[in-house]
ZAVEXDREN-582766 format. One record per residue (C-alpha): residue number from 1; z, x, y; residue in three letters. Coordinates in steps of 0.1 Angstrom, whole numbers. Example, Ala and Ser with C-alpha at 12.3 -4.5 7.8 and 13.67 -1.06 7.14 Angstrom:
BEGIN
@num 1, c3 78, c1 123, c2 -45, residuo ala
@num 2, c3 71, c1 137, c2 -11, residuo ser
This chain:
BEGIN
@num 1, c3 882, c1 1011, c2 892, residuo met
@num 2, c3 919, c1 1013, c2 890, residuo arg
@num 3, c3 923, c1 1016, c2 928, residuo ile
@num 4, c3 903, c1 982, c2 932, residuo arg
@num 5, c3 923, c1 964, c2 907, residuo arg
@num 6, c3 958, c1 977, c2 922, residuo ala
@num 7, c3 947, c1 969, c2 957, residuo leu
@num 8, c3 938, c1 932, c2 945, residuo ala
@num 9, c3 971, c1 926, c2 929, residuo ala
@num 10, c3 989, c1 941, c2 957, residuo thr
@num 11, c3 970, c1 929, c2 988, residuo ala
@num 12, c3 972, c1 894, c2 978, residuo ala
@num 13, c3 988, c1 885, c2 1010, residuo ala
@num 14, c3 973, c1 854, c2 1030, residuo met
@num 15, c3 982, c1 831, c2 1055, residuo met
@num 16, c3 977, c1 795, c2 1053, residuo leu
@num 17, c3 966, c1 775, c2 1083, residuo gly
@num 18, c3 990, c1 753, c2 1100, residuo gly
@num 19, c3 1024, c1 767, c2 1092, residuo gly
@num 20, c3 1017, c1 777, c2 1059, residuo gly
@num 21, c3 1033, c1 801, c2 1035, residuo val
@num 22, c3 1027, c1 841, c2 1034, residuo leu
@num 23, c3 1022, c1 851, c2 999, residuo ile
@num 24, c3 1025, c1 885, c2 989, residuo ser
@num 25, c3 1029, c1 906, c2 955, residuo ala
@num 26, c3 1067, c1 905, c2 963, residuo gly
@num 27, c3 1069, c1 867, c2 965, residuo gly
@num 28, c3 1066, c1 837, c2 991, residuo ala
@num 29, c3 1081, c1 844, c2 1026, residuo gln
@num 30, c3 1081, c1 819, c2 1054, residuo ala
@num 31, c3 1052, c1 819, c2 1077, residuo ala
@num 32, c3 1058, c1 839, c2 1109, residuo pro
@num 33, c3 1068, c1 816, c2 1137, residuo thr
@num 34, c3 1066, c1 823, c2 1172, residuo pro
@num 35, c3 1080, c1 856, c2 1181, residuo gly
@num 36, c3 1074, c1 870, c2 1147, residuo cys
@num 37, c3 1044, c1 890, c2 1131, residuo his
@num 38, c3 1031, c1 904, c2 1100, residuo thr
@num 39, c3 1034, c1 942, c2 1098, residuo val
@num 40, c3 1010, c1 958, c2 1071, residuo ile
@num 41, c3 1019, c1 994, c2 1059, residuo lys
@num 42, c3 1000, c1 1014, c2 1035, residuo tyr
@num 43, c3 1021, c1 1033, c2 1011, residuo val
@num 44, c3 1003, c1 1063, c2 990, residuo thr
@num 45, c3 1016, c1 1061, c2 954, residuo val
@num 46, c3 1008, c1 1087, c2 927, residuo val
@num 47, c3 1007, c1 1075, c2 889, residuo thr
@num 48, c3 1000, c1 1091, c2 859, residuo trp
@num 49, c3 970, c1 1080, c2 835, residuo glu
@num 50, c3 953, c1 1092, c2 805, residuo tyr
@num 51, c3 916, c1 1100, c2 815, residuo arg
@num 52, c3 887, c1 1119, c2 798, residuo gln
@num 53, c3 882, c1 1152, c2 815, residuo val
@num 54, c3 856, c1 1179, c2 808, residuo phe
@num 55, c3 875, c1 1209, c2 799, residuo glu
@num 56, c3 863, c1 1243, c2 781, residuo asn
@num 57, c3 826, c1 1229, c2 772, residuo gly
@num 58, c3 842, c1 1197, c2 756, residuo gln
@num 59, c3 857, c1 1162, c2 765, residuo trp
@num 60, c3 895, c1 1158, c2 760, residuo val
@num 61, c3 921, c1 1132, c2 770, residuo thr
@num 62, c3 944, c1 1144, c2 794, residuo lys
@num 63, c3 973, c1 1130, c2 815, residuo leu
@num 64, c3 963, c1 1134, c2 850, residuo val
@num 65, c3 979, c1 1122, c2 886, residuo pro
@num 66, c3 959, c1 1094, c2 901, residuo val
@num 67, c3 966, c1 1085, c2 938, residuo thr
@num 68, c3 965, c1 1050, c2 949, residuo val
@num 69, c3 971, c1 1033, c2 983, residuo val
@num 70, c3 988, c1 1001, c2 983, residuo leu
@num 71, c3 994, c1 978, c2 1013, residuo pro
@num 72, c3 1029, c1 965, c2 1018, residuo val
@num 73, c3 1034, c1 934, c2 1041, residuo ser
@num 74, c3 1065, c1 923, c2 1058, residuo thr
@num 75, c3 1074, c1 896, c2 1086, residuo val
@num 76, c3 1093, c1 911, c2 1117, residuo val
@num 77, c3 1106, c1 888, c2 1142, residuo cys
@num 78, c3 1114, c1 903, c2 1178, residuo asp
C-alpha cells in the first residue's frame, strides 16, 4: 500500500498533447521540443516506518526499513 501511494504521488508525470506541459512531482516543466526527450530513472529509497511484526510469539510495533522505488523524470536536450 505504501509503495503504491508513493509511486502514485511521485509518478505523476504526464505529457499533454500538442505542446502541453510536463507535470512532475518537482513542478511543471516545458514540454520537450524537437531534439529533447524525457528521461525517467528509477531511484531506490529506504524509509523507516513503524510496522506490526510477529516476534517471540507476540505482535510488537517496531521501526523497520522499507525500500521504495521512485521514478524521477527530467527533460534532456541534445
